[in-house]
N, CA, C and O atoms as a printed pandas DataFrame, in Angstrom:
     atom_number atom_name residue_name chain_id  residue_number  x_coord  y_coord  z_coord
0              1         N          MET        A               1  -28.213  -33.037   14.128
1              2        CA          MET        A               1  -28.278  -33.617   12.848
2              3         C          MET        A               1  -27.281  -34.486   13.564
3              4         O          MET        A               1  -26.710  -33.655   14.271
4              5         N          SER        A               2  -26.752  -35.584   13.802
5              6        CA          SER        A               2  -25.383  -36.404   14.245
6              7         C          SER        A               2  -24.477  -36.504   13.181
7              8         O          SER        A               2  -24.888  -36.457   12.021
8              9         N          GLN        A               3  -23.727  -36.587   13.349
9             10        CA          GLN        A               3  -22.056  -36.465   12.514
10            11         C          GLN        A               3  -22.161  -37.361   11.421
11            12         O          GLN        A               3  -21.930  -36.891   10.307
12            13         N          ASP        A               4  -22.468  -38.570   11.518
13            14        CA          ASP        A               4  -22.867  -39.915   11.172
14            15         C          ASP        A               4  -24.022  -39.725    9.662
15            16         O          ASP        A               4  -23.832  -40.304    8.593
16            17         N          GLN        A               5  -25.288  -38.692    9.986
17            18        CA          GLN        A               5  -25.665  -38.154    9.103
18            19         C          GLN        A               5  -25.694  -37.553    8.343
19            20         O          GLN        A               5  -26.471  -37.574    7.388
20            21         N          SER        A               6  -24.673  -36.707    8.611
21            22        CA          SER        A               6  -24.336  -35.455    7.603
22            23         C          SER        A               6  -23.144  -36.220    6.951
23            24         O          SER        A               6  -22.874  -35.728    5.855
24            25         N          ARG        A               7  -22.302  -37.337    7.310
25            26        CA          ARG        A               7  -21.518  -37.651    6.018
26            27         C          ARG        A               7  -21.807  -37.659    4.123
27            28         O          ARG        A               7  -21.291  -37.118    3.145
28            29         N          PRO        A               8  -22.669  -38.392    4.330
29            30        CA          PRO        A               8  -23.047  -38.565    2.651
30            31         C          PRO        A               8  -23.351  -37.478    2.315
31            32         O          PRO        A               8  -23.037  -37.464    1.125
32            33         N          THR        A               9  -23.878  -36.253    2.629
33            34        CA          THR        A               9  -23.854  -35.005    2.359
34            35         C          THR        A               9  -21.998  -34.335    2.106
35            36         O          THR        A               9  -21.495  -33.822    1.106
36            37         N          SER        A              10  -21.438  -34.612    3.373
37            38        CA          SER        A              10  -19.997  -34.726    2.746
38            39         C          SER        A              10  -19.309  -34.612    1.733
39            40         O          SER        A              10  -18.681  -33.738    1.136
40            41         N          LYS        A              11  -19.693  -36.319    1.598
41            42        CA          LYS        A              11  -18.901  -37.205    0.810
42            43         C          LYS        A              11  -20.050  -36.886   -0.639
43            44         O          LYS        A              11  -19.749  -37.693   -1.519
44            45         N          PHE        A              12  -20.699  -36.380   -0.890
45            46        CA          PHE        A              12  -21.293  -36.171   -2.150
46            47         C          PHE        A              12  -20.766  -35.048   -2.396
47            48         O          PHE        A              12  -20.600  -34.891   -3.606
48            49         N          ARG        A              13  -20.227  -33.681   -1.393
49            50        CA          ARG        A              13  -19.475  -32.495   -2.006
50            51         C          ARG        A              13  -18.454  -32.830   -2.471
51            52         O          ARG        A              13  -18.108  -32.489   -3.602
52            53         N          TRP        A              14  -17.569  -33.766   -1.486
53            54        CA          TRP        A              14  -16.424  -33.925   -2.136
54            55         C          TRP        A              14  -16.120  -34.494   -3.388
55            56         O          TRP        A              14  -15.038  -34.227   -3.910
56            57         N          ARG        A              15  -17.033  -35.340   -4.012
57            58        CA          ARG        A              15  -17.059  -35.765   -5.135
58            59         C          ARG        A              15  -17.266  -34.548   -5.741
59            60         O          ARG        A              15  -16.159  -34.089   -6.024
60            61         N          SER        A              16  -18.339  -33.643   -6.150
61            62        CA          SER        A              16  -18.831  -32.899   -6.539
62            63         C          SER        A              16  -17.412  -31.838   -6.732
63            64         O          SER        A              16  -16.646  -31.800   -7.695
64            65         N          VAL        A              17  -17.376  -31.011   -5.455
65            66        CA          VAL        A              17  -15.857  -30.481   -5.513
66            67         C          VAL        A              17  -14.776  -31.035   -7.310
67            68         O          VAL        A              17  -14.584  -30.359   -8.321
68            69         N          HIS        A              18  -14.223  -32.809   -6.903
69            70        CA          HIS        A              18  -13.714  -33.184   -7.650
70            71         C          HIS        A              18  -14.099  -33.365   -9.143
71            72         O          HIS        A              18  -13.401  -33.196  -10.143
72            73         N          ILE        A              19  -15.262  -33.712   -9.040
73            74        CA          ILE        A              19  -15.449  -33.730  -10.998
74            75         C          ILE        A              19  -15.760  -32.154  -10.882
75            76         O          ILE        A              19  -14.696  -31.753  -11.356
76            77         N          PHE        A              20  -16.334  -31.222  -10.642
77            78        CA          PHE        A              20  -15.995  -30.028  -11.206
78            79         C          PHE        A              20  -14.813  -29.124  -10.947
79            80         O          PHE        A              20  -14.659  -28.033  -11.496
80            81         N          PHE        A              21  -13.994  -29.660  -10.072
81            82        CA          PHE        A              21  -12.328  -29.528  -10.579
82            83         C          PHE        A              21  -11.543  -29.932  -11.790
83            84         O          PHE        A              21  -10.773  -29.280  -12.495
84            85         N          PHE        A              22  -11.955  -31.223  -11.849
85            86        CA          PHE        A              22  -11.930  -32.163  -13.457
86            87         C          PHE        A              22  -11.982  -31.425  -14.662
87            88         O          PHE        A              22  -11.112  -31.277  -15.520
88            89         N          ILE        A              23  -13.295  -30.924  -14.585
89            90        CA          ILE        A              23  -13.886  -30.727  -15.844
90            91         C          ILE        A              23  -13.490  -29.164  -16.058
91            92         O          ILE        A              23  -13.485  -28.608  -17.156
92            93         N          VAL        A              24  -13.209  -28.643  -15.004
93            94        CA          VAL        A              24  -12.523  -27.505  -14.999
94            95         C          VAL        A              24  -10.743  -26.848  -15.505
95            96         O          VAL        A              24  -10.267  -25.887  -16.109
96            97         N          CYS        A              25  -10.315  -27.968  -14.865
97            98        CA          CYS        A              25   -9.092  -28.358  -16.001
98            99         C          CYS        A              25   -8.948  -28.739  -17.547
99           100         O          CYS        A              25   -8.210  -28.609  -18.524
100          101         N          VAL        A              26   -9.842  -29.153  -17.222
101          102        CA          VAL        A              26  -10.044  -30.051  -18.928
102          103         C          VAL        A              26  -10.250  -28.739  -20.284
103          104         O          VAL        A              26   -9.630  -28.438  -21.303
104          105         N          VAL        A              27  -11.417  -28.271  -19.608
105          106        CA          VAL        A              27  -12.140  -27.430  -20.695
106          107         C          VAL        A              27  -10.820  -26.179  -20.946
107          108         O          VAL        A              27  -10.525  -25.817  -22.085
108          109         N          ALA        A              28  -10.104  -25.606  -19.667
109          110        CA          ALA        A              28   -9.194  -24.656  -19.491
110          111         C          ALA        A              28   -8.095  -24.980  -20.370
111          112         O          ALA        A              28   -7.694  -24.416  -21.388
112          113         N          GLY        A              29   -7.649  -26.124  -19.691
113          114        CA          GLY        A              29   -6.732  -26.795  -20.965
114          115         C          GLY        A              29   -6.845  -27.002  -22.386
115          116         O          GLY        A              29   -5.941  -26.825  -23.203
116          117         N          CYS        A              30   -7.837  -27.328  -22.585
117          118        CA          CYS        A              30   -7.764  -27.220  -24.017
118          119         C          CYS        A              30   -7.943  -26.167  -24.721
119          120         O          CYS        A              30   -7.229  -25.992  -25.709
120          121         N          THR        A              31   -8.806  -25.357  -24.416
121          122        CA          THR        A              31   -8.886  -23.584  -24.832
122          123         C          THR        A              31   -7.074  -23.404  -24.755
123          124         O          THR        A              31   -6.381  -22.900  -25.639
124          125         N          PHE        A              32   -6.700  -23.846  -23.734
125          126        CA          PHE        A              32   -5.253  -23.154  -23.833
126          127         C          PHE        A              32   -3.745  -23.803  -24.939
127          128         O          PHE        A              32   -2.666  -23.257  -25.167
128          129         N          VAL        A              33   -4.240  -25.009  -25.365
129          130        CA          VAL        A              33   -3.593  -25.835  -25.923
130          131         C          VAL        A              33   -3.924  -25.369  -27.715
131          132         O          VAL        A              33   -3.245  -25.283  -28.738
132          133         N          PHE        A              34   -5.227  -25.174  -27.368
133          134        CA          PHE        A              34   -6.093  -24.460  -28.795
134          135         C          PHE        A              34   -5.258  -23.030  -28.981
135          136         O          PHE        A              34   -4.386  -22.885  -29.837
136          137         N          LYS        A              35   -5.647  -22.046  -28.085
137          138        CA          LYS        A              35   -5.200  -20.627  -28.644
138          139         C          LYS        A              35   -3.289  -20.783  -28.989
139          140         O          LYS        A              35   -2.536  -20.365  -29.868
140          141         N          LEU        A              36   -3.144  -21.587  -27.786
141          142        CA          LEU        A              36   -0.975  -21.837  -28.572
142          143         C          LEU        A              36   -1.096  -21.922  -29.794
143          144         O          LEU        A              36   -0.400  -21.244  -30.549
144          145         N          HIS        A              37   -2.065  -22.829  -30.247
145          146        CA          HIS        A              37   -1.766  -23.605  -31.400
146          147         C          HIS        A              37   -2.009  -22.501  -32.491
147          148         O          HIS        A              37   -1.397  -22.457  -33.558
148          149         N          GLU        A              38   -2.915  -21.672  -32.116
149          150        CA          GLU        A              38   -3.316  -21.036  -32.838
150          151         C          GLU        A              38   -2.308  -19.704  -33.126
151          152         O          GLU        A              38   -2.204  -19.145  -34.218
152          153         N          PHE        A              39   -1.874  -19.477  -32.372
153          154        CA          PHE        A              39   -0.202  -18.256  -31.940
154          155         C          PHE        A              39    0.475  -18.965  -33.253
155          156         O          PHE        A              39    0.833  -18.399  -34.286
156          157         N          LEU        A              40    0.555  -20.395  -32.923
157          158        CA          LEU        A              40    1.919  -20.704  -33.740
158          159         C          LEU        A              40    1.644  -20.848  -35.105
159          160         O          LEU        A              40    2.413  -20.591  -36.031
160          161         N          ARG        A              41    0.276  -21.357  -35.185
161          162        CA          ARG        A              41   -0.256  -20.638  -36.822
162          163         C          ARG        A              41    0.397  -19.508  -37.558
163          164         O          ARG        A              41    1.119  -19.146  -38.487
164          165         N          THR        A              42   -0.065  -19.313  -36.911
165          166        CA          THR        A              42    0.012  -17.425  -37.088
166          167         C          THR        A              42    1.467  -16.892  -37.575
167          168         O          THR        A              42    1.819  -16.404  -38.649
168          169         N          ILE        A              43    2.240  -17.193  -36.274
169          170        CA          ILE        A              43    4.138  -17.031  -36.273
170          171         C          ILE        A              43    4.498  -17.471  -37.462
171          172         O          ILE        A              43    5.304  -16.812  -38.118
172          173         N          LYS        A              44    3.763  -19.120  -38.142
173          174        CA          LYS        A              44    4.197  -20.078  -39.099
174          175         C          LYS        A              44    3.717  -18.848  -40.644
175          176         O          LYS        A              44    4.476  -18.651  -41.593
176          177         N          LYS        A              45    2.730  -18.397  -40.533
177          178        CA          LYS        A              45    2.555  -18.077  -42.164
178          179         C          LYS        A              45    2.633  -16.472  -41.610
179          180         O          LYS        A              45    2.805  -15.977  -42.724
180          181         N          ASP        A              46    2.632  -15.599  -40.929
181          182        CA          ASP        A              46    3.024  -14.125  -41.158
182          183         C          ASP        A              46    4.979  -14.140  -40.391
183          184         O          ASP        A              46    5.243  -14.798  -39.385
184          185         N          GLU        A              47    5.764  -13.523  -40.944
185          186        CA          GLU        A              47    7.104  -12.973  -40.174
186          187         C          GLU        A              47    6.774  -11.818  -39.533
187          188         O          GLU        A              47    7.828  -11.293  -39.174
188          189         N          LEU        A              48    5.931  -11.227  -39.242
189          190        CA          LEU        A              48    5.494   -9.767  -38.763
190          191         C          LEU        A              48    4.836  -10.237  -37.143
191          192         O          LEU        A              48    4.864   -9.343  -36.298
192          193         N          ALA        A              49    4.363  -11.354  -36.796
193          194        CA          ALA        A              49    3.618  -11.793  -36.486
194          195         C          ALA        A              49    4.676  -13.051  -35.011
195          196         O          ALA        A              49    4.449  -13.633  -33.951
196          197         N          GLY        A              50    5.864  -12.800  -36.043
197          198        CA          GLY        A              50    7.042  -14.080  -35.142
198          199         C          GLY        A              50    7.404  -13.522  -33.710
199          200         O          GLY        A              50    7.585  -14.074  -32.624
200          201         N          PHE        A              51    7.441  -12.108  -34.167
201          202        CA          PHE        A              51    7.883  -11.686  -32.371
202          203         C          PHE        A              51    7.023  -11.416  -31.200
203          204         O          PHE        A              51    6.895  -10.431  -30.473
204          205         N          ALA        A              52    6.500  -12.526  -31.234
205          206        CA          ALA        A              52    5.240  -13.048  -30.015
206          207         C          ALA        A              52    6.117  -14.464  -29.597
207          208         O          ALA        A              52    6.168  -14.642  -28.380
208          209         N          PHE        A              53    6.632  -15.226  -30.216
209          210        CA          PHE        A              53    6.524  -16.181  -29.557
210          211         C          PHE        A              53    7.839  -16.363  -28.441
211          212         O          PHE        A              53    7.956  -17.385  -27.765
212          213         N          ASP        A              54    8.561  -15.501  -28.382
213          214        CA          ASP        A              54    9.073  -15.869  -27.236
214          215         C          ASP        A              54    8.080  -15.820  -26.227
215          216         O          ASP        A              54    7.869  -16.820  -25.541
216          217         N          PRO        A              55    7.120  -14.222  -25.972
217          218        CA          PRO        A              55    6.354  -14.470  -24.831
218          219         C          PRO        A              55    5.171  -14.965  -25.033
219          220         O          PRO        A              55    4.392  -14.495  -24.204
220          221         N          ILE        A              56    4.632  -15.749  -25.800
221          222        CA          ILE        A              56    3.850  -17.280  -25.445
222          223         C          ILE        A              56    4.615  -18.000  -25.027
223          224         O          ILE        A              56    4.222  -18.387  -23.927
224          225         N          LEU        A              57    6.082  -18.677  -25.451
225          226        CA          LEU        A              57    6.521  -19.759  -24.988
226          227         C          LEU        A              57    6.960  -19.274  -23.324
227          228         O          LEU        A              57    7.221  -20.038  -22.395
228          229         N          ILE        A              58    6.945  -17.870  -23.306
229          230        CA          ILE        A              58    7.203  -18.004  -21.641
230          231         C          ILE        A              58    5.878  -17.901  -21.129
231          232         O          ILE        A              58    5.712  -18.334  -19.989
232          233         N          TYR        A              59    4.829  -17.383  -21.774
233          234        CA          TYR        A              59    3.674  -18.112  -20.892
234          235         C          TYR        A              59    3.215  -19.767  -21.016
235          236         O          TYR        A              59    2.883  -20.507  -20.089
236          237         N          GLY        A              60    3.297  -20.037  -22.236
237          238        CA          GLY        A              60    3.752  -21.517  -21.781
238          239         C          GLY        A              60    4.159  -22.498  -20.430
239          240         O          GLY        A              60    3.503  -23.192  -19.653
240          241         N          PHE        A              61    5.005  -22.303  -20.526
241          242        CA          PHE        A              61    5.711  -22.758  -19.076
242          243         C          PHE        A              61    5.467  -21.855  -17.881
243          244         O          PHE        A              61    5.383  -22.439  -16.801
244          245         N          VAL        A              62    5.342  -20.589  -17.881
245          246        CA          VAL        A              62    4.574  -20.415  -16.877
246          247         C          VAL        A              62    3.362  -21.117  -16.681
247          248         O          VAL        A              62    3.006  -21.623  -15.617
248          249         N          ALA        A              63    2.674  -21.127  -17.872
249          250        CA          ALA        A              63    1.492  -22.008  -17.499
250          251         C          ALA        A              63    1.220  -23.245  -16.785
251          252         O          ALA        A              63    0.393  -23.663  -15.975
252          253         N          VAL        A              64    2.619  -23.818  -17.634
253          254        CA          VAL        A              64    2.338  -25.448  -17.145
254          255         C          VAL        A              64    2.957  -25.306  -16.084
255          256         O          VAL        A              64    2.105  -26.153  -15.818
256          257         N          GLY        A              65    3.659  -25.084  -15.039
257          258        CA          GLY        A              65    4.292  -24.458  -14.039
258          259         C          GLY        A              65    2.740  -24.173  -12.811
259          260         O          GLY        A              65    2.627  -24.905  -11.827
260          261         N          PHE        A              66    1.855  -23.214  -13.056
261          262        CA          PHE        A              66    1.374  -23.285  -12.405
262          263         C          PHE        A              66    0.381  -24.698  -12.237
263          264         O          PHE        A              66   -0.095  -25.097  -11.174
264          265         N          PHE        A              67    0.199  -25.375  -13.684
265          266        CA          PHE        A              67   -0.314  -26.407  -13.774
266          267         C          PHE        A              67    0.051  -27.521  -12.632
267          268         O          PHE        A              67   -0.802  -28.287  -12.185
268          269         N          LEU        A              68    1.441  -27.521  -12.203
269          270        CA          LEU        A              68    1.689  -28.576  -11.794
270          271         C          LEU        A              68    1.922  -28.277  -10.616
271          272         O          LEU        A              68    2.319  -29.196   -9.899
272          273         N          LEU        A              69    1.789  -27.148  -10.116
273          274        CA          LEU        A              69    1.656  -26.517   -8.529
274          275         C          LEU        A              69    0.177  -26.831   -8.140
275          276         O          LEU        A              69    0.016  -27.419   -7.071
276          277         N          LEU        A              70   -0.762  -26.555   -8.776
277          278        CA          LEU        A              70   -2.251  -27.169   -8.712
278          279         C          LEU        A              70   -2.303  -28.630   -8.312
279          280         O          LEU        A              70   -3.055  -28.996   -7.409
280          281         N          VAL        A              71   -1.283  -29.720   -9.162
281          282        CA          VAL        A              71   -2.069  -31.066   -9.338
282          283         C          VAL        A              71   -0.880  -31.212   -7.962
283          284         O          VAL        A              71   -1.118  -32.132   -7.179
284          285         N          TRP        A              72   -0.188  -30.722   -7.801
285          286        CA          TRP        A              72    0.370  -31.220   -6.428
286          287         C          TRP        A              72   -0.194  -30.788   -5.416
287          288         O          TRP        A              72   -0.051  -31.488   -4.413
288          289         N          ALA        A              73   -0.777  -29.897   -5.317
289          290        CA          ALA        A              73   -1.652  -29.080   -3.772
290          291         C          ALA        A              73   -2.486  -30.134   -3.702
291          292         O          ALA        A              73   -2.413  -30.787   -2.661
292          293         N          PHE        A              74   -3.694  -30.678   -4.979
293          294        CA          PHE        A              74   -4.391  -31.614   -5.247
294          295         C          PHE        A              74   -4.270  -32.390   -4.622
295          296         O          PHE        A              74   -5.106  -32.563   -3.735
296          297         N          LEU        A              75   -2.704  -33.628   -4.821
297          298        CA          LEU        A              75   -2.707  -34.944   -4.999
298          299         C          LEU        A              75   -2.016  -34.756   -3.109
299          300         O          LEU        A              75   -2.091  -35.748   -2.383
300          301         N          THR        A              76   -1.463  -33.555   -2.603
301          302        CA          THR        A              76   -0.967  -33.660   -1.109
302          303         C          THR        A              76   -2.253  -33.602   -0.431
303          304         O          THR        A              76   -2.125  -34.117    0.680
304          305         N          GLY        A              77   -3.570  -33.145   -0.656
305          306        CA          GLY        A              77   -4.268  -33.184    0.343
306          307         C          GLY        A              77   -4.597  -31.752    0.745
307          308         O          GLY        A              77   -5.240  -31.502    1.765
308          309         N          GLN        A              78   -4.074  -30.690   -0.199
309          310        CA          GLN        A              78   -4.433  -29.127    0.480
310          311         C          GLN        A              78   -5.762  -28.452   -0.248
311          312         O          GLN        A              78   -5.852  -27.228   -0.155
312          313         N          PHE        A              79   -6.693  -29.091   -0.891
313          314        CA          PHE        A              79   -8.348  -29.019   -0.648
314          315         C          PHE        A              79   -8.760  -29.180    0.160
315          316         O          PHE        A              79   -9.697  -28.425    0.415
316          317         N          LYS        A              80   -8.497  -30.005    0.953
317          318        CA          LYS        A              80   -9.532  -31.230    1.781
318          319         C          LYS        A              80  -10.246  -30.254    2.849
319          320         O          LYS        A              80  -11.432  -30.022    3.081
320          321         N          ASP        A              81   -8.963  -29.746    3.440
321          322        CA          ASP        A              81   -9.963  -28.487    4.754
322          323         C          ASP        A              81   -9.333  -27.023    4.280
323          324         O          ASP        A              81   -8.226  -26.701    4.712
324          325         N          VAL        A              82  -10.150  -26.038    3.275
325          326        CA          VAL        A              82   -9.613  -25.292    3.280
326          327         C          VAL        A              82  -10.366  -24.428    4.442
327          328         O          VAL        A              82  -10.084  -23.260    4.177
328          329         N          GLU        A              83  -10.610  -24.436    4.787
329          330        CA          GLU        A              83  -11.105  -23.572    6.526
330          331         C          GLU        A              83  -10.376  -23.432    7.901
331          332         O          GLU        A              83  -10.679  -22.739    8.872
332          333         N          LYS        A              84   -9.156  -24.426    7.675
333          334        CA          LYS        A              84   -8.268  -25.225    8.729
334          335         C          LYS        A              84   -7.429  -24.284    8.837
335          336         O          LYS        A              84   -7.031  -24.003    9.968
336          337         N          THR        A              85   -6.918  -23.517    7.642
337          338        CA          THR        A              85   -5.777  -22.684    7.827
338          339         C          THR        A              85   -6.334  -21.088    8.762
339          340         O          THR        A              85   -5.718  -20.486    9.641
340          341         N          LYS        A              86   -7.560  -20.802    8.210
341          342        CA          LYS        A              86   -8.506  -19.745    8.560
342          343         C          LYS        A              86   -8.089  -20.065   10.355
343          344         O          LYS        A              86   -7.137  -19.810   11.092
344          345         N          HIS        A              87   -8.846  -20.462   10.426
345          346        CA          HIS        A              87   -8.917  -20.886   12.251
346          347         C          HIS        A              87   -7.795  -21.238   13.073
347          348         O          HIS        A              87   -7.796  -21.272   14.304
348          349         N          GLU        A              88   -6.684  -21.538   12.182
349          350        CA          GLU        A              88   -5.314  -21.790   12.664
350          351         C          GLU        A              88   -5.178  -20.478   13.221
351          352         O          GLU        A              88   -5.105  -20.082   14.385
352          353         N          MET        A              89   -5.163  -19.898   12.115
353          354        CA          MET        A              89   -4.215  -18.604   11.996
354          355         C          MET        A              89   -5.514  -17.630   12.621
355          356         O          MET        A              89   -5.341  -16.417   12.503
356          357         N          MET        A              90   -6.670  -18.044   13.210
357          358        CA          MET        A              90   -7.690  -16.762   14.331
358          359         C          MET        A              90   -6.936  -16.840   15.656
359          360         O          MET        A              90   -6.350  -16.050   16.395
360          361         N          ASP        A              91   -7.255  -18.343   15.624
361          362        CA          ASP        A              91   -6.609  -19.495   17.070
362          363         C          ASP        A              91   -4.917  -18.770   17.491
363          364         O          ASP        A              91   -4.532  -18.423   18.608
364          365         N          ARG        A              92   -4.322  -18.724   16.460
365          366        CA          ARG        A              92   -2.981  -17.972   16.736
366          367         C          ARG        A              92   -2.777  -16.182   17.630
367          368         O          ARG        A              92   -2.347  -15.762   18.704
368          369         N          VAL        A              93   -3.381  -15.632   16.398
369          370        CA          VAL        A              93   -3.855  -14.821   16.768
370          371         C          VAL        A              93   -4.212  -13.968   18.309
371          372         O          VAL        A              93   -3.596  -13.004   18.763
372          373         N          LEU        A              94   -5.470  -14.716   18.941
373          374        CA          LEU        A              94   -5.897  -14.809   19.798
374          375         C          LEU        A              94   -4.697  -15.348   20.961
375          376         O          LEU        A              94   -4.205  -14.774   21.933
376          377         N          ARG        A              95   -4.535  -16.382   20.521
377          378        CA          ARG        A              95   -2.999  -16.803   21.956
378          379         C          ARG        A              95   -2.005  -15.797   21.761
379          380         O          ARG        A              95   -1.590  -15.440   22.863
380          381         N          GLN        A              96   -1.347  -15.078   20.654
381          382        CA          GLN        A              96   -0.895  -14.336   20.819
382          383         C          GLN        A              96   -1.299  -13.024   21.685
383          384         O          GLN        A              96   -0.626  -12.480   22.560
384          385         N          GLU        A              97   -2.645  -12.650   21.177
385          386        CA          GLU        A              97   -3.381  -11.176   22.107
386          387         C          GLU        A              97   -3.343  -11.206   23.513
387          388         O          GLU        A              97   -3.173  -10.123   24.073
388          389         N          ARG        A              98   -3.544  -12.865   24.644
389          390        CA          ARG        A              98   -3.231  -12.730   24.933
390          391         C          ARG        A              98   -2.302  -12.949   25.697
391          392         O          ARG        A              98   -2.389  -12.458   26.822
392          393         N          GLU        A              99   -1.121  -13.743   25.354
393          394        CA          GLU        A              99    0.111  -13.759   25.973
394          395         C          GLU        A              99    0.818  -12.221   26.054
395          396         O          GLU        A              99    1.578  -11.951   26.984
396          397         N          GLU        A             100    0.410  -10.978   24.712
397          398        CA          GLU        A             100    0.661   -9.779   25.387
398          399         C          GLU        A             100   -0.169   -9.041   25.795
399          400         O          GLU        A             100   -0.252   -7.839   25.544
400          401         N          GLY        A             101   -0.823   -9.636   26.420
401          402        CA          GLY        A             101   -1.866   -8.560   27.504
402          403         C          GLY        A             101   -3.111   -7.927   27.005
403          404         O          GLY        A             101   -3.674   -7.047   27.656
404          405         N          LEU        A             102   -3.609   -8.409   25.720
405          406        CA          LEU        A             102   -3.667   -6.853   24.380
406          407         C          LEU        A             102   -5.299   -7.654   24.958
407          408         O          LEU        A             102   -5.403   -8.775   25.457
408          409         N          ASP        A             103   -6.648   -6.455   24.633
409          410        CA          ASP        A             103   -8.008   -6.797   24.864
410          411         C          ASP        A             103   -8.670   -6.445   23.549
411          412         O          ASP        A             103   -8.804   -5.225   23.454
412          413         N          PHE        A             104   -9.188   -7.199   22.371
413          414        CA          PHE        A             104   -9.511   -6.532   21.553
414          415         C          PHE        A             104  -10.544   -6.716   20.904
415          416         O          PHE        A             104  -10.584   -7.222   19.783
416          417         N          LYS        A             105  -11.780   -6.196   21.750
417          418        CA          LYS        A             105  -12.672   -6.873   21.802
418          419         C          LYS        A             105  -13.711   -6.015   21.033
419          420         O          LYS        A             105  -14.033   -4.929   21.516
420          421         N          GLU        A             106  -14.336   -6.500   19.694
421          422        CA          GLU        A             106  -15.017   -5.973   19.828
422          423         C          GLU        A             106  -16.648   -5.028   19.614
423          424         O          GLU        A             106  -17.640   -5.605   19.169
424          425         N          GLU        A             107  -16.665   -3.719   19.968
425          426        CA          GLU        A             107  -17.833   -3.087   20.590
426          427         C          GLU        A             107  -18.631   -3.329   19.398
427          428         O          GLU        A             107  -18.326   -3.225   18.210
428          429         N          LEU        A             108  -19.911   -3.735   20.064
429          430        CA          LEU        A             108  -21.447   -3.709   18.632
430          431         C          LEU        A             108  -22.105   -2.278   19.167
431          432         O          LEU        A             108  -22.214   -1.904   20.334
432          433         N          SER        A             109  -22.431   -1.728   18.187
433          434        CA          SER        A             109  -22.984   -0.576   18.001
434          435         C          SER        A             109  -24.668   -0.711   18.287
435          436         O          SER        A             109  -25.396    0.275   18.167
């Protein structure tokens, strides 16, 4: 199969990954907001539950930070070719082994 014929499949996969990514983020975000709302409602009703306010607030800040990192990675194209890093690492290891004169060939049993 030529490279031109595989392009529609690649484009479809790319779009489906984007759609799946968006749906998962929306669902996870909605459930997170709902859970925070429930916690805050509980804190207002019961004085004993107020001890959980600080950890919940910190949890919210951490979650927002991770979400912003996820958005940054998505917008800068970090998810376009996730296999590239693996191949670069393997090439770097093989090059280093050659430069050091090492030969770690795996033996098949």
